[in-house]
PyMOL Python script that loads the backbone (N, CA, C, O; Angstrom):
from pymol import cmd

cmd.read_pdbstr("""\
ATOM      1  N   MET A   1       2.189 -16.630   2.816  1.00  0.00           N
ATOM      2  CA  MET A   1       2.505 -15.292   2.365  1.00  0.00           C
ATOM      3  C   MET A   1       2.891 -15.355   0.902  1.00  0.00           C
ATOM      4  O   MET A   1       3.569 -16.282   0.459  1.00  0.00           O
ATOM      5  N   ASN A   2       2.452 -14.360   0.168  1.00  0.00           N
ATOM      6  CA  ASN A   2       2.765 -14.255  -1.256  1.00  0.00           C
ATOM      7  C   ASN A   2       3.698 -13.087  -1.496  1.00  0.00           C
ATOM      8  O   ASN A   2       3.654 -12.082  -0.786  1.00  0.00           O
ATOM      9  N   THR A   3       4.534 -13.230  -2.491  1.00  0.00           N
ATOM     10  CA  THR A   3       5.451 -12.160  -2.871  1.00  0.00           C
ATOM     11  C   THR A   3       5.237 -11.829  -4.340  1.00  0.00           C
ATOM     12  O   THR A   3       5.157 -12.721  -5.185  1.00  0.00           O
ATOM     13  N   ILE A   4       5.145 -10.544  -4.632  1.00  0.00           N
ATOM     14  CA  ILE A   4       5.066 -10.103  -6.023  1.00  0.00           C
ATOM     15  C   ILE A   4       6.112  -9.025  -6.237  1.00  0.00           C
ATOM     16  O   ILE A   4       6.503  -8.322  -5.305  1.00  0.00           O
ATOM     17  N   GLN A   5       6.551  -8.909  -7.459  1.00  0.00           N
ATOM     18  CA  GLN A   5       7.526  -7.876  -7.786  1.00  0.00           C
ATOM     19  C   GLN A   5       6.830  -6.807  -8.605  1.00  0.00           C
ATOM     20  O   GLN A   5       6.148  -7.107  -9.585  1.00  0.00           O
ATOM     21  N   LEU A   6       7.006  -5.551  -8.198  1.00  0.00           N
ATOM     22  CA  LEU A   6       6.402  -4.417  -8.876  1.00  0.00           C
ATOM     23  C   LEU A   6       7.469  -3.400  -9.212  1.00  0.00           C
ATOM     24  O   LEU A   6       8.439  -3.233  -8.473  1.00  0.00           O
ATOM     25  N   THR A   7       7.285  -2.724 -10.329  1.00  0.00           N
ATOM     26  CA  THR A   7       8.162  -1.602 -10.637  1.00  0.00           C
ATOM     27  C   THR A   7       7.776  -0.452  -9.702  1.00  0.00           C
ATOM     28  O   THR A   7       6.748  -0.517  -9.027  1.00  0.00           O
ATOM     29  N   ASP A   8       8.585   0.577  -9.665  1.00  0.00           N
ATOM     30  CA  ASP A   8       8.260   1.743  -8.839  1.00  0.00           C
ATOM     31  C   ASP A   8       6.918   2.346  -9.255  1.00  0.00           C
ATOM     32  O   ASP A   8       6.116   2.739  -8.409  1.00  0.00           O
ATOM     33  N   ALA A   9       6.687   2.413 -10.555  1.00  0.00           N
ATOM     34  CA  ALA A   9       5.435   2.981 -11.060  1.00  0.00           C
ATOM     35  C   ALA A   9       4.240   2.116 -10.659  1.00  0.00           C
ATOM     36  O   ALA A   9       3.193   2.640 -10.277  1.00  0.00           O
ATOM     37  N   GLU A  10       4.391   0.809 -10.744  1.00  0.00           N
ATOM     38  CA  GLU A  10       3.312  -0.101 -10.347  1.00  0.00           C
ATOM     39  C   GLU A  10       3.030   0.000  -8.858  1.00  0.00           C
ATOM     40  O   GLU A  10       1.872  -0.005  -8.440  1.00  0.00           O
ATOM     41  N   LEU A  11       4.082   0.089  -8.056  1.00  0.00           N
ATOM     42  CA  LEU A  11       3.915   0.220  -6.610  1.00  0.00           C
ATOM     43  C   LEU A  11       3.177   1.508  -6.271  1.00  0.00           C
ATOM     44  O   LEU A  11       2.292   1.510  -5.415  1.00  0.00           O
ATOM     45  N   ALA A  12       3.532   2.593  -6.932  1.00  0.00           N
ATOM     46  CA  ALA A  12       2.849   3.870  -6.706  1.00  0.00           C
ATOM     47  C   ALA A  12       1.378   3.771  -7.102  1.00  0.00           C
ATOM     48  O   ALA A  12       0.512   4.317  -6.417  1.00  0.00           O
ATOM     49  N   MET A  13       1.094   3.081  -8.199  1.00  0.00           N
ATOM     50  CA  MET A  13      -0.276   2.931  -8.649  1.00  0.00           C
ATOM     51  C   MET A  13      -1.098   2.115  -7.647  1.00  0.00           C
ATOM     52  O   MET A  13      -2.236   2.473  -7.341  1.00  0.00           O
ATOM     53  N   VAL A  14      -0.533   1.037  -7.146  1.00  0.00           N
ATOM     54  CA  VAL A  14      -1.238   0.211  -6.157  1.00  0.00           C
ATOM     55  C   VAL A  14      -1.478   1.012  -4.887  1.00  0.00           C
ATOM     56  O   VAL A  14      -2.559   0.940  -4.302  1.00  0.00           O
ATOM     57  N   HIS A  15      -0.481   1.774  -4.458  1.00  0.00           N
ATOM     58  CA  HIS A  15      -0.625   2.596  -3.260  1.00  0.00           C
ATOM     59  C   HIS A  15      -1.756   3.610  -3.439  1.00  0.00           C
ATOM     60  O   HIS A  15      -2.594   3.764  -2.550  1.00  0.00           O
ATOM     61  N   ASN A  16      -1.785   4.296  -4.570  1.00  0.00           N
ATOM     62  CA  ASN A  16      -2.840   5.270  -4.841  1.00  0.00           C
ATOM     63  C   ASN A  16      -4.209   4.608  -4.953  1.00  0.00           C
ATOM     64  O   ASN A  16      -5.209   5.166  -4.502  1.00  0.00           O
ATOM     65  N   ALA A  17      -4.254   3.436  -5.545  1.00  0.00           N
ATOM     66  CA  ALA A  17      -5.521   2.709  -5.661  1.00  0.00           C
ATOM     67  C   ALA A  17      -6.050   2.318  -4.287  1.00  0.00           C
ATOM     68  O   ALA A  17      -7.253   2.406  -4.038  1.00  0.00           O
ATOM     69  N   MET A  18      -5.164   1.889  -3.396  1.00  0.00           N
ATOM     70  CA  MET A  18      -5.592   1.506  -2.048  1.00  0.00           C
ATOM     71  C   MET A  18      -6.069   2.729  -1.268  1.00  0.00           C
ATOM     72  O   MET A  18      -7.022   2.628  -0.496  1.00  0.00           O
ATOM     73  N   LEU A  19      -5.431   3.873  -1.452  1.00  0.00           N
ATOM     74  CA  LEU A  19      -5.898   5.104  -0.798  1.00  0.00           C
ATOM     75  C   LEU A  19      -7.294   5.474  -1.276  1.00  0.00           C
ATOM     76  O   LEU A  19      -8.152   5.850  -0.477  1.00  0.00           O
ATOM     77  N   THR A  20      -7.519   5.366  -2.578  1.00  0.00           N
ATOM     78  CA  THR A  20      -8.834   5.659  -3.137  1.00  0.00           C
ATOM     79  C   THR A  20      -9.871   4.675  -2.613  1.00  0.00           C
ATOM     80  O   THR A  20     -10.990   5.062  -2.275  1.00  0.00           O
ATOM     81  N   TYR A  21      -9.499   3.420  -2.549  1.00  0.00           N
ATOM     82  CA  TYR A  21     -10.380   2.373  -2.023  1.00  0.00           C
ATOM     83  C   TYR A  21     -10.752   2.677  -0.576  1.00  0.00           C
ATOM     84  O   TYR A  21     -11.913   2.545  -0.189  1.00  0.00           O
ATOM     85  N   LEU A  22      -9.773   3.080   0.220  1.00  0.00           N
ATOM     86  CA  LEU A  22     -10.004   3.397   1.625  1.00  0.00           C
ATOM     87  C   LEU A  22     -10.985   4.559   1.763  1.00  0.00           C
ATOM     88  O   LEU A  22     -11.872   4.524   2.616  1.00  0.00           O
ATOM     89  N   ARG A  23     -10.832   5.565   0.946  1.00  0.00           N
ATOM     90  CA  ARG A  23     -11.693   6.744   1.027  1.00  0.00           C
ATOM     91  C   ARG A  23     -13.143   6.449   0.674  1.00  0.00           C
ATOM     92  O   ARG A  23     -14.037   7.217   1.030  1.00  0.00           O
ATOM     93  N   SER A  24     -13.383   5.350  -0.018  1.00  0.00           N
ATOM     94  CA  SER A  24     -14.747   5.041  -0.456  1.00  0.00           C
ATOM     95  C   SER A  24     -15.573   4.343   0.623  1.00  0.00           C
ATOM     96  O   SER A  24     -16.773   4.138   0.444  1.00  0.00           O
ATOM     97  N   PHE A  25     -14.948   3.979   1.735  1.00  0.00           N
ATOM     98  CA  PHE A  25     -15.660   3.278   2.797  1.00  0.00           C
ATOM     99  C   PHE A  25     -16.145   4.226   3.870  1.00  0.00           C
ATOM    100  O   PHE A  25     -15.499   5.227   4.180  1.00  0.00           O
ATOM    101  N   GLY A  26     -17.287   3.896   4.430  1.00  0.00           N
ATOM    102  CA  GLY A  26     -17.820   4.647   5.559  1.00  0.00           C
ATOM    103  C   GLY A  26     -17.351   4.034   6.869  1.00  0.00           C
ATOM    104  O   GLY A  26     -16.376   3.284   6.909  1.00  0.00           O
ATOM    105  N   HIS A  27     -18.050   4.362   7.919  1.00  0.00           N
ATOM    106  CA  HIS A  27     -17.655   3.897   9.246  1.00  0.00           C
ATOM    107  C   HIS A  27     -18.147   2.498   9.557  1.00  0.00           C
ATOM    108  O   HIS A  27     -17.714   1.916  10.552  1.00  0.00           O
ATOM    109  N   ASP A  28     -19.029   1.934   8.753  1.00  0.00           N
ATOM    110  CA  ASP A  28     -19.592   0.622   9.032  1.00  0.00           C
ATOM    111  C   ASP A  28     -18.669  -0.529   8.634  1.00  0.00           C
ATOM    112  O   ASP A  28     -18.890  -1.668   9.045  1.00  0.00           O
ATOM    113  N   GLU A  29     -17.662  -0.249   7.859  1.00  0.00           N
ATOM    114  CA  GLU A  29     -16.765  -1.301   7.371  1.00  0.00           C
ATOM    115  C   GLU A  29     -15.434  -1.280   8.114  1.00  0.00           C
ATOM    116  O   GLU A  29     -14.377  -1.226   7.486  1.00  0.00           O
ATOM    117  N   ALA A  30     -15.474  -1.322   9.419  1.00  0.00           N
ATOM    118  CA  ALA A  30     -14.272  -1.161  10.249  1.00  0.00           C
ATOM    119  C   ALA A  30     -13.207  -2.211   9.942  1.00  0.00           C
ATOM    120  O   ALA A  30     -12.019  -1.891   9.908  1.00  0.00           O
ATOM    121  N   GLU A  31     -13.615  -3.448   9.719  1.00  0.00           N
ATOM    122  CA  GLU A  31     -12.632  -4.502   9.442  1.00  0.00           C
ATOM    123  C   GLU A  31     -11.928  -4.267   8.109  1.00  0.00           C
ATOM    124  O   GLU A  31     -10.718  -4.464   7.998  1.00  0.00           O
ATOM    125  N   VAL A  32     -12.682  -3.850   7.107  1.00  0.00           N
ATOM    126  CA  VAL A  32     -12.091  -3.579   5.795  1.00  0.00           C
ATOM    127  C   VAL A  32     -11.145  -2.388   5.888  1.00  0.00           C
ATOM    128  O   VAL A  32     -10.046  -2.416   5.335  1.00  0.00           O
ATOM    129  N   VAL A  33     -11.572  -1.354   6.583  1.00  0.00           N
ATOM    130  CA  VAL A  33     -10.728  -0.167   6.755  1.00  0.00           C
ATOM    131  C   VAL A  33      -9.419  -0.549   7.444  1.00  0.00           C
ATOM    132  O   VAL A  33      -8.352  -0.088   7.039  1.00  0.00           O
ATOM    133  N   ALA A  34      -9.489  -1.374   8.466  1.00  0.00           N
ATOM    134  CA  ALA A  34      -8.281  -1.806   9.187  1.00  0.00           C
ATOM    135  C   ALA A  34      -7.357  -2.593   8.265  1.00  0.00           C
ATOM    136  O   ALA A  34      -6.141  -2.399   8.296  1.00  0.00           O
ATOM    137  N   GLN A  35      -7.915  -3.472   7.450  1.00  0.00           N
ATOM    138  CA  GLN A  35      -7.094  -4.262   6.529  1.00  0.00           C
ATOM    139  C   GLN A  35      -6.440  -3.376   5.470  1.00  0.00           C
ATOM    140  O   GLN A  35      -5.269  -3.559   5.139  1.00  0.00           O
ATOM    141  N   VAL A  36      -7.190  -2.426   4.947  1.00  0.00           N
ATOM    142  CA  VAL A  36      -6.636  -1.524   3.939  1.00  0.00           C
ATOM    143  C   VAL A  36      -5.512  -0.687   4.544  1.00  0.00           C
ATOM    144  O   VAL A  36      -4.491  -0.463   3.894  1.00  0.00           O
ATOM    145  N   LYS A  37      -5.687  -0.227   5.771  1.00  0.00           N
ATOM    146  CA  LYS A  37      -4.629   0.546   6.436  1.00  0.00           C
ATOM    147  C   LYS A  37      -3.377  -0.294   6.631  1.00  0.00           C
ATOM    148  O   LYS A  37      -2.268   0.222   6.498  1.00  0.00           O
ATOM    149  N   GLN A  38      -3.530  -1.585   6.944  1.00  0.00           N
ATOM    150  CA  GLN A  38      -2.366  -2.470   7.083  1.00  0.00           C
ATOM    151  C   GLN A  38      -1.652  -2.624   5.740  1.00  0.00           C
ATOM    152  O   GLN A  38      -0.423  -2.609   5.677  1.00  0.00           O
ATOM    153  N   ILE A  39      -2.426  -2.769   4.680  1.00  0.00           N
ATOM    154  CA  ILE A  39      -1.826  -2.901   3.351  1.00  0.00           C
ATOM    155  C   ILE A  39      -1.105  -1.614   2.966  1.00  0.00           C
ATOM    156  O   ILE A  39       0.002  -1.659   2.429  1.00  0.00           O
ATOM    157  N   LEU A  40      -1.722  -0.471   3.238  1.00  0.00           N
ATOM    158  CA  LEU A  40      -1.070   0.807   2.943  1.00  0.00           C
ATOM    159  C   LEU A  40       0.238   0.960   3.701  1.00  0.00           C
ATOM    160  O   LEU A  40       1.212   1.484   3.160  1.00  0.00           O
ATOM    161  N   LEU A  41       0.270   0.511   4.940  1.00  0.00           N
ATOM    162  CA  LEU A  41       1.506   0.567   5.725  1.00  0.00           C
ATOM    163  C   LEU A  41       2.587  -0.291   5.068  1.00  0.00           C
ATOM    164  O   LEU A  41       3.733   0.139   4.936  1.00  0.00           O
ATOM    165  N   LYS A  42       2.220  -1.499   4.659  1.00  0.00           N
ATOM    166  CA  LYS A  42       3.187  -2.380   3.997  1.00  0.00           C
ATOM    167  C   LYS A  42       3.690  -1.755   2.696  1.00  0.00           C
ATOM    168  O   LYS A  42       4.880  -1.825   2.388  1.00  0.00           O
ATOM    169  N   LEU A  43       2.783  -1.146   1.937  1.00  0.00           N
ATOM    170  CA  LEU A  43       3.191  -0.501   0.689  1.00  0.00           C
ATOM    171  C   LEU A  43       4.132   0.671   0.959  1.00  0.00           C
ATOM    172  O   LEU A  43       5.109   0.868   0.237  1.00  0.00           O
ATOM    173  N   SER A  44       3.835   1.443   1.997  1.00  0.00           N
ATOM    174  CA  SER A  44       4.700   2.568   2.355  1.00  0.00           C
ATOM    175  C   SER A  44       6.076   2.079   2.771  1.00  0.00           C
ATOM    176  O   SER A  44       7.088   2.669   2.391  1.00  0.00           O
ATOM    177  N   LEU A  45       6.120   1.011   3.545  1.00  0.00           N
ATOM    178  CA  LEU A  45       7.406   0.456   3.968  1.00  0.00           C
ATOM    179  C   LEU A  45       8.178  -0.093   2.782  1.00  0.00           C
ATOM    180  O   LEU A  45       9.398   0.055   2.717  1.00  0.00           O
ATOM    181  N   ALA A  46       7.484  -0.723   1.844  1.00  0.00           N
ATOM    182  CA  ALA A  46       8.142  -1.245   0.644  1.00  0.00           C
ATOM    183  C   ALA A  46       8.733  -0.114  -0.177  1.00  0.00           C
ATOM    184  O   ALA A  46       9.825  -0.246  -0.731  1.00  0.00           O
ATOM    185  N   THR A  47       8.018   0.989  -0.257  1.00  0.00           N
ATOM    186  CA  THR A  47       8.514   2.146  -1.001  1.00  0.00           C
ATOM    187  C   THR A  47       9.766   2.697  -0.345  1.00  0.00           C
ATOM    188  O   THR A  47      10.739   3.014  -1.029  1.00  0.00           O
ATOM    189  N   ARG A  48       9.749   2.812   0.972  1.00  0.00           N
ATOM    190  CA  ARG A  48      10.931   3.318   1.688  1.00  0.00           C
ATOM    191  C   ARG A  48      12.104   2.365   1.549  1.00  0.00           C
ATOM    192  O   ARG A  48      13.235   2.809   1.346  1.00  0.00           O
ATOM    193  N   ASP A  49      11.859   1.053   1.654  1.00  0.00           N
ATOM    194  CA  ASP A  49      12.929   0.066   1.519  1.00  0.00           C
ATOM    195  C   ASP A  49      13.550   0.129   0.129  1.00  0.00           C
ATOM    196  O   ASP A  49      14.770   0.064  -0.019  1.00  0.00           O
ATOM    197  N   GLU A  50      12.709   0.256  -0.877  1.00  0.00           N
ATOM    198  CA  GLU A  50      13.182   0.324  -2.259  1.00  0.00           C
ATOM    199  C   GLU A  50      14.067   1.550  -2.461  1.00  0.00           C
ATOM    200  O   GLU A  50      15.120   1.457  -3.093  1.00  0.00           O
ATOM    201  N   LYS A  51      13.648   2.699  -1.927  1.00  0.00           N
ATOM    202  CA  LYS A  51      14.432   3.926  -2.093  1.00  0.00           C
ATOM    203  C   LYS A  51      15.742   3.841  -1.334  1.00  0.00           C
ATOM    204  O   LYS A  51      16.768   4.325  -1.812  1.00  0.00           O
ATOM    205  N   SER A  52      15.722   3.220  -0.135  1.00  0.00           N
ATOM    206  CA  SER A  52      16.964   3.126   0.640  1.00  0.00           C
ATOM    207  C   SER A  52      17.950   2.178  -0.033  1.00  0.00           C
ATOM    208  O   SER A  52      19.161   2.375   0.070  1.00  0.00           O
ATOM    209  N   GLU A  53      17.444   1.143  -0.728  1.00  0.00           N
ATOM    210  CA  GLU A  53      18.333   0.244  -1.446  1.00  0.00           C
ATOM    211  C   GLU A  53      18.977   0.953  -2.630  1.00  0.00           C
ATOM    212  O   GLU A  53      20.148   0.723  -2.931  1.00  0.00           O
ATOM    213  N   ILE A  54      18.224   1.805  -3.294  1.00  0.00           N
ATOM    214  CA  ILE A  54      18.759   2.503  -4.462  1.00  0.00           C
ATOM    215  C   ILE A  54      19.810   3.524  -4.010  1.00  0.00           C
ATOM    216  O   ILE A  54      20.860   3.647  -4.640  1.00  0.00           O
ATOM    217  N   VAL A  55      19.537   4.251  -2.928  1.00  0.00           N
ATOM    218  CA  VAL A  55      20.456   5.270  -2.434  1.00  0.00           C
ATOM    219  C   VAL A  55      21.665   4.628  -1.796  1.00  0.00           C
ATOM    220  O   VAL A  55      22.795   5.063  -2.019  1.00  0.00           O
ATOM    221  N   GLY A  56      21.434   3.584  -0.995  1.00  0.00           N
ATOM    222  CA  GLY A  56      22.485   2.939  -0.219  1.00  0.00           C
ATOM    223  C   GLY A  56      23.410   2.199  -1.058  1.00  0.00           C
ATOM    224  O   GLY A  56      24.357   1.596  -0.551  1.00  0.00           O
TER     225      GLY A  56
END
""", "prot")
cmd.dss("prot")
cmd.show_as("cartoon", "prot")
cmd.util.cbc("prot")
cmd.orient("prot")
């Protein structure tokens, strides 16, 4: 497993880029779509964790 540190702006950019990437695939790339959805979930969780740390 690899770990990278991103600013809030960088994290938002990566999240938006992955959403755009996901939208560009059709139904024939099921494995890629599944992997992108997993990455988007991780990015969403990272965003929530980051916000809860700042508030908490």
